[in-house]
Gaussian input, Z-matrix of N, CA and C with variables (Angstrom, degrees):
# hf/3-21g

backbone

0 1
 N
 C     1     B1
 C     2     B2     1     A1
 N     3     B3     2     A2     1     D1
 C     4     B4     3     A3     2     D2
 C     5     B5     4     A4     3     D3
 N     6     B6     5     A5     4     D4
 C     7     B7     6     A6     5     D5
 C     8     B8     7     A7     6     D6
 N     9     B9     8     A8     7     D7
 C    10    B10     9     A9     8     D8
 C    11    B11    10    A10     9     D9
 N    12    B12    11    A11    10    D10
 C    13    B13    12    A12    11    D11
 C    14    B14    13    A13    12    D12
 N    15    B15    14    A14    13    D13
 C    16    B16    15    A15    14    D14
 C    17    B17    16    A16    15    D15
 N    18    B18    17    A17    16    D16
 C    19    B19    18    A18    17    D17
 C    20    B20    19    A19    18    D18
 N    21    B21    20    A20    19    D19
 C    22    B22    21    A21    20    D20
 C    23    B23    22    A22    21    D21
 N    24    B24    23    A23    22    D22
 C    25    B25    24    A24    23    D23
 C    26    B26    25    A25    24    D24
 N    27    B27    26    A26    25    D25
 C    28    B28    27    A27    26    D26
 C    29    B29    28    A28    27    D27
 N    30    B30    29    A29    28    D28
 C    31    B31    30    A30    29    D29
 C    32    B32    31    A31    30    D30
 N    33    B33    32    A32    31    D31
 C    34    B34    33    A33    32    D32
 C    35    B35    34    A34    33    D33
 N    36    B36    35    A35    34    D34
 C    37    B37    36    A36    35    D35
 C    38    B38    37    A37    36    D36
 N    39    B39    38    A38    37    D37
 C    40    B40    39    A39    38    D38
 C    41    B41    40    A40    39    D39
 N    42    B42    41    A41    40    D40
 C    43    B43    42    A42    41    D41
 C    44    B44    43    A43    42    D42
 N    45    B45    44    A44    43    D43
 C    46    B46    45    A45    44    D44
 C    47    B47    46    A46    45    D45
 N    48    B48    47    A47    46    D46
 C    49    B49    48    A48    47    D47
 C    50    B50    49    A49    48    D48
 N    51    B51    50    A50    49    D49
 C    52    B52    51    A51    50    D50
 C    53    B53    52    A52    51    D51
 N    54    B54    53    A53    52    D52
 C    55    B55    54    A54    53    D53
 C    56    B56    55    A55    54    D54
 N    57    B57    56    A56    55    D55
 C    58    B58    57    A57    56    D56
 C    59    B59    58    A58    57    D57
 N    60    B60    59    A59    58    D58
 C    61    B61    60    A60    59    D59
 C    62    B62    61    A61    60    D60
 N    63    B63    62    A62    61    D61
 C    64    B64    63    A63    62    D62
 C    65    B65    64    A64    63    D63
 N    66    B66    65    A65    64    D64
 C    67    B67    66    A66    65    D65
 C    68    B68    67    A67    66    D66
 N    69    B69    68    A68    67    D67
 C    70    B70    69    A69    68    D68
 C    71    B71    70    A70    69    D69
 N    72    B72    71    A71    70    D70
 C    73    B73    72    A72    71    D71
 C    74    B74    73    A73    72    D72
 N    75    B75    74    A74    73    D73
 C    76    B76    75    A75    74    D74
 C    77    B77    76    A76    75    D75
 N    78    B78    77    A77    76    D76
 C    79    B79    78    A78    77    D77
 C    80    B80    79    A79    78    D78
 N    81    B81    80    A80    79    D79
 C    82    B82    81    A81    80    D80
 C    83    B83    82    A82    81    D81
 N    84    B84    83    A83    82    D82
 C    85    B85    84    A84    83    D83
 C    86    B86    85    A85    84    D84
 N    87    B87    86    A86    85    D85
 C    88    B88    87    A87    86    D86
 C    89    B89    88    A88    87    D87
 N    90    B90    89    A89    88    D88
 C    91    B91    90    A90    89    D89
 C    92    B92    91    A91    90    D90
 N    93    B93    92    A92    91    D91
 C    94    B94    93    A93    92    D92
 C    95    B95    94    A94    93    D93
 N    96    B96    95    A95    94    D94
 C    97    B97    96    A96    95    D95
 C    98    B98    97    A97    96    D96
 N    99    B99    98    A98    97    D97
 C   100   B100    99    A99    98    D98
 C   101   B101   100   A100    99    D99
 N   102   B102   101   A101   100   D100
 C   103   B103   102   A102   101   D101
 C   104   B104   103   A103   102   D102
 N   105   B105   104   A104   103   D103
 C   106   B106   105   A105   104   D104
 C   107   B107   106   A106   105   D105
 N   108   B108   107   A107   106   D106
 C   109   B109   108   A108   107   D107
 C   110   B110   109   A109   108   D108
 N   111   B111   110   A110   109   D109
 C   112   B112   111   A111   110   D110
 C   113   B113   112   A112   111   D111
 N   114   B114   113   A113   112   D112
 C   115   B115   114   A114   113   D113
 C   116   B116   115   A115   114   D114
 N   117   B117   116   A116   115   D115
 C   118   B118   117   A117   116   D116
 C   119   B119   118   A118   117   D117
 N   120   B120   119   A119   118   D118
 C   121   B121   120   A120   119   D119
 C   122   B122   121   A121   120   D120
 N   123   B123   122   A122   121   D121
 C   124   B124   123   A123   122   D122
 C   125   B125   124   A124   123   D123
 N   126   B126   125   A125   124   D124
 C   127   B127   126   A126   125   D125
 C   128   B128   127   A127   126   D126
 N   129   B129   128   A128   127   D127
 C   130   B130   129   A129   128   D128
 C   131   B131   130   A130   129   D129
 N   132   B132   131   A131   130   D130
 C   133   B133   132   A132   131   D131
 C   134   B134   133   A133   132   D132
 N   135   B135   134   A134   133   D133
 C   136   B136   135   A135   134   D134
 C   137   B137   136   A136   135   D135
 N   138   B138   137   A137   136   D136
 C   139   B139   138   A138   137   D137
 C   140   B140   139   A139   138   D138
 N   141   B141   140   A140   139   D139
 C   142   B142   141   A141   140   D140
 C   143   B143   142   A142   141   D141
 N   144   B144   143   A143   142   D142
 C   145   B145   144   A144   143   D143
 C   146   B146   145   A145   144   D144
 N   147   B147   146   A146   145   D145
 C   148   B148   147   A147   146   D146
 C   149   B149   148   A148   147   D147
 N   150   B150   149   A149   148   D148
 C   151   B151   150   A150   149   D149
 C   152   B152   151   A151   150   D150
 N   153   B153   152   A152   151   D151
 C   154   B154   153   A153   152   D152
 C   155   B155   154   A154   153   D153
 N   156   B156   155   A155   154   D154
 C   157   B157   156   A156   155   D155
 C   158   B158   157   A157   156   D156
 N   159   B159   158   A158   157   D157
 C   160   B160   159   A159   158   D158
 C   161   B161   160   A160   159   D159
 N   162   B162   161   A161   160   D160
 C   163   B163   162   A162   161   D161
 C   164   B164   163   A163   162   D162

   B1=1.4512
   B2=1.5245
   B3=1.2836
   B4=1.4591
   B5=1.5255
   B6=1.3244
   B7=1.4603
   B8=1.5168
   B9=1.3211
   B10=1.4514
   B11=1.5281
   B12=1.3190
   B13=1.4638
   B14=1.5270
   B15=1.3090
   B16=1.4521
   B17=1.5291
   B18=1.3192
   B19=1.4635
   B20=1.5264
   B21=1.3484
   B22=1.4553
   B23=1.5209
   B24=1.3269
   B25=1.4548
   B26=1.5245
   B27=1.3219
   B28=1.4535
   B29=1.5258
   B30=1.3332
   B31=1.4602
   B32=1.5231
   B33=1.3214
   B34=1.4636
   B35=1.5234
   B36=1.3328
   B37=1.4583
   B38=1.5263
   B39=1.3363
   B40=1.4610
   B41=1.5235
   B42=1.3343
   B43=1.4622
   B44=1.5242
   B45=1.3437
   B46=1.4627
   B47=1.5303
   B48=1.3283
   B49=1.4656
   B50=1.5227
   B51=1.3304
   B52=1.4619
   B53=1.5266
   B54=1.3025
   B55=1.4697
   B56=1.5250
   B57=1.3378
   B58=1.4693
   B59=1.5278
   B60=1.3220
   B61=1.4631
   B62=1.5226
   B63=1.3460
   B64=1.4605
   B65=1.5153
   B66=1.3405
   B67=1.4573
   B68=1.5209
   B69=1.3310
   B70=1.4627
   B71=1.5188
   B72=1.3369
   B73=1.4554
   B74=1.5267
   B75=1.3237
   B76=1.4645
   B77=1.5128
   B78=1.3315
   B79=1.4618
   B80=1.5190
   B81=1.3237
   B82=1.4514
   B83=1.5193
   B84=1.3332
   B85=1.4669
   B86=1.5205
   B87=1.3171
   B88=1.4732
   B89=1.5229
   B90=1.3236
   B91=1.4705
   B92=1.5255
   B93=1.3388
   B94=1.4659
   B95=1.5265
   B96=1.3373
   B97=1.4669
   B98=1.5380
   B99=1.3468
   B100=1.4575
   B101=1.5257
   B102=1.3264
   B103=1.4618
   B104=1.5263
   B105=1.3273
   B106=1.4586
   B107=1.5204
   B108=1.3149
   B109=1.4575
   B110=1.5274
   B111=1.3296
   B112=1.4611
   B113=1.5214
   B114=1.3338
   B115=1.4575
   B116=1.5225
   B117=1.3298
   B118=1.4577
   B119=1.5226
   B120=1.3343
   B121=1.4653
   B122=1.5215
   B123=1.3295
   B124=1.4543
   B125=1.5272
   B126=1.3396
   B127=1.4670
   B128=1.5323
   B129=1.3229
   B130=1.4624
   B131=1.5313
   B132=1.3313
   B133=1.4613
   B134=1.5219
   B135=1.3112
   B136=1.4673
   B137=1.5271
   B138=1.3296
   B139=1.4578
   B140=1.5221
   B141=1.3189
   B142=1.4577
   B143=1.5248
   B144=1.3256
   B145=1.4587
   B146=1.5299
   B147=1.3131
   B148=1.4581
   B149=1.5237
   B150=1.3328
   B151=1.4678
   B152=1.5148
   B153=1.3430
   B154=1.4635
   B155=1.5175
   B156=1.3124
   B157=1.4680
   B158=1.5282
   B159=1.3197
   B160=1.4538
   B161=1.5191
   B162=1.3331
   B163=1.4594
   B164=1.5008
   A1=110.05
   A2=116.00
   A3=120.93
   A4=109.95
   A5=115.70
   A6=121.20
   A7=110.04
   A8=116.24
   A9=120.65
   A10=108.70
   A11=116.19
   A12=120.34
   A13=108.55
   A14=115.67
   A15=119.57
   A16=110.69
   A17=115.39
   A18=120.87
   A19=111.01
   A20=117.27
   A21=120.68
   A22=110.37
   A23=115.28
   A24=119.90
   A25=109.65
   A26=116.69
   A27=122.76
   A28=108.08
   A29=116.02
   A30=120.96
   A31=109.95
   A32=115.66
   A33=122.59
   A34=108.05
   A35=116.61
   A36=122.59
   A37=107.92
   A38=116.74
   A39=122.40
   A40=109.35
   A41=115.78
   A42=121.71
   A43=110.42
   A44=116.48
   A45=120.39
   A46=111.96
   A47=117.57
   A48=120.70
   A49=112.14
   A50=115.94
   A51=121.90
   A52=106.22
   A53=118.42
   A54=121.17
   A55=113.49
   A56=117.98
   A57=121.00
   A58=112.23
   A59=117.17
   A60=121.18
   A61=110.55
   A62=116.39
   A63=120.45
   A64=110.08
   A65=115.52
   A66=123.87
   A67=107.14
   A68=117.37
   A69=121.76
   A70=108.48
   A71=116.09
   A72=122.19
   A73=109.01
   A74=116.56
   A75=120.92
   A76=109.59
   A77=115.32
   A78=120.02
   A79=108.70
   A80=115.59
   A81=121.59
   A82=107.79
   A83=116.60
   A84=119.55
   A85=113.40
   A86=117.97
   A87=120.07
   A88=110.96
   A89=117.28
   A90=121.34
   A91=112.63
   A92=117.81
   A93=121.82
   A94=109.28
   A95=117.80
   A96=120.21
   A97=113.17
   A98=117.44
   A99=119.53
   A100=110.57
   A101=116.97
   A102=121.65
   A103=110.84
   A104=115.28
   A105=121.57
   A106=110.95
   A107=114.93
   A108=122.17
   A109=106.74
   A110=116.87
   A111=122.06
   A112=110.75
   A113=115.33
   A114=120.65
   A115=108.22
   A116=115.87
   A117=122.50
   A118=109.21
   A119=115.75
   A120=121.40
   A121=110.16
   A122=116.40
   A123=122.80
   A124=107.78
   A125=118.59
   A126=120.57
   A127=113.87
   A128=118.82
   A129=120.08
   A130=111.42
   A131=117.12
   A132=121.37
   A133=112.18
   A134=116.80
   A135=124.55
   A136=112.39
   A137=115.95
   A138=119.99
   A139=109.56
   A140=115.59
   A141=122.31
   A142=108.16
   A143=116.27
   A144=121.10
   A145=109.63
   A146=116.75
   A147=122.57
   A148=108.84
   A149=115.49
   A150=121.96
   A151=108.06
   A152=116.88
   A153=121.89
   A154=109.98
   A155=114.89
   A156=121.49
   A157=110.75
   A158=114.77
   A159=121.39
   A160=107.71
   A161=117.38
   A162=120.24
   A163=112.27
   D1=131.32
   D2=179.13
   D3=-87.66
   D4=143.15
   D5=177.12
   D6=-83.34
   D7=148.96
   D8=173.47
   D9=-73.92
   D10=157.43
   D11=176.66
   D12=-64.90
   D13=129.69
   D14=-177.24
   D15=-75.88
   D16=139.60
   D17=-178.97
   D18=-82.91
   D19=-25.19
   D20=-176.56
   D21=-95.29
   D22=139.71
   D23=176.39
   D24=-130.21
   D25=152.34
   D26=179.93
   D27=-82.85
   D28=131.06
   D29=-179.67
   D30=-128.70
   D31=163.39
   D32=178.22
   D33=-117.52
   D34=126.64
   D35=176.50
   D36=-102.15
   D37=116.46
   D38=-176.67
   D39=-103.72
   D40=138.48
   D41=179.83
   D42=-66.39
   D43=138.41
   D44=-179.37
   D45=-81.00
   D46=-28.21
   D47=-179.29
   D48=-84.25
   D49=-41.62
   D50=-178.75
   D51=-127.68
   D52=102.17
   D53=-173.10
   D54=-72.14
   D55=1.94
   D56=178.12
   D57=-79.08
   D58=-29.94
   D59=-175.70
   D60=-92.12
   D61=136.40
   D62=176.14
   D63=-144.57
   D64=160.40
   D65=179.38
   D66=-127.58
   D67=135.81
   D68=178.22
   D69=-101.62
   D70=131.81
   D71=-179.91
   D72=-149.91
   D73=-178.64
   D74=177.24
   D75=-121.78
   D76=156.19
   D77=174.97
   D78=-144.06
   D79=155.74
   D80=176.54
   D81=-86.82
   D82=111.57
   D83=-174.63
   D84=-73.74
   D85=-15.36
   D86=175.76
   D87=-77.99
   D88=-41.37
   D89=-177.79
   D90=-80.34
   D91=-33.58
   D92=-178.53
   D93=-128.44
   D94=81.60
   D95=-178.96
   D96=-72.82
   D97=-24.03
   D98=179.33
   D99=-81.97
   D100=170.45
   D101=-176.00
   D102=-74.83
   D103=142.38
   D104=179.37
   D105=-80.79
   D106=151.42
   D107=175.46
   D108=-144.02
   D109=108.21
   D110=-175.37
   D111=-126.01
   D112=156.46
   D113=173.76
   D114=-92.87
   D115=124.25
   D116=-179.72
   D117=-133.63
   D118=159.99
   D119=179.26
   D120=-81.27
   D121=133.12
   D122=176.01
   D123=-109.68
   D124=110.17
   D125=-175.91
   D126=-67.68
   D127=-29.25
   D128=-179.71
   D129=-71.35
   D130=-33.34
   D131=176.68
   D132=-91.98
   D133=-15.73
   D134=-179.53
   D135=60.93
   D136=41.99
   D137=175.71
   D138=-158.58
   D139=169.23
   D140=178.68
   D141=-85.20
   D142=128.87
   D143=-178.62
   D144=-130.80
   D145=166.89
   D146=177.87
   D147=-81.72
   D148=131.44
   D149=177.23
   D150=-117.13
   D151=131.24
   D152=-179.59
   D153=-111.77
   D154=150.28
   D155=-179.66
   D156=-70.36
   D157=135.83
   D158=176.07
   D159=-141.12
   D160=138.02
   D161=-178.56
   D162=-89.92

């Protein structure tokens, strides 16, 4: 049996202020074809920063 093409893909969210920190998550590429931009906590900076999707 063949599997259907999966809608979810694994992405990496990289911090915009400190490019060393990143978060790995998944997104549905059918519902959100554009790049994600989320606020996440950066432990090295000790504050919440904007993280952008990078492949």
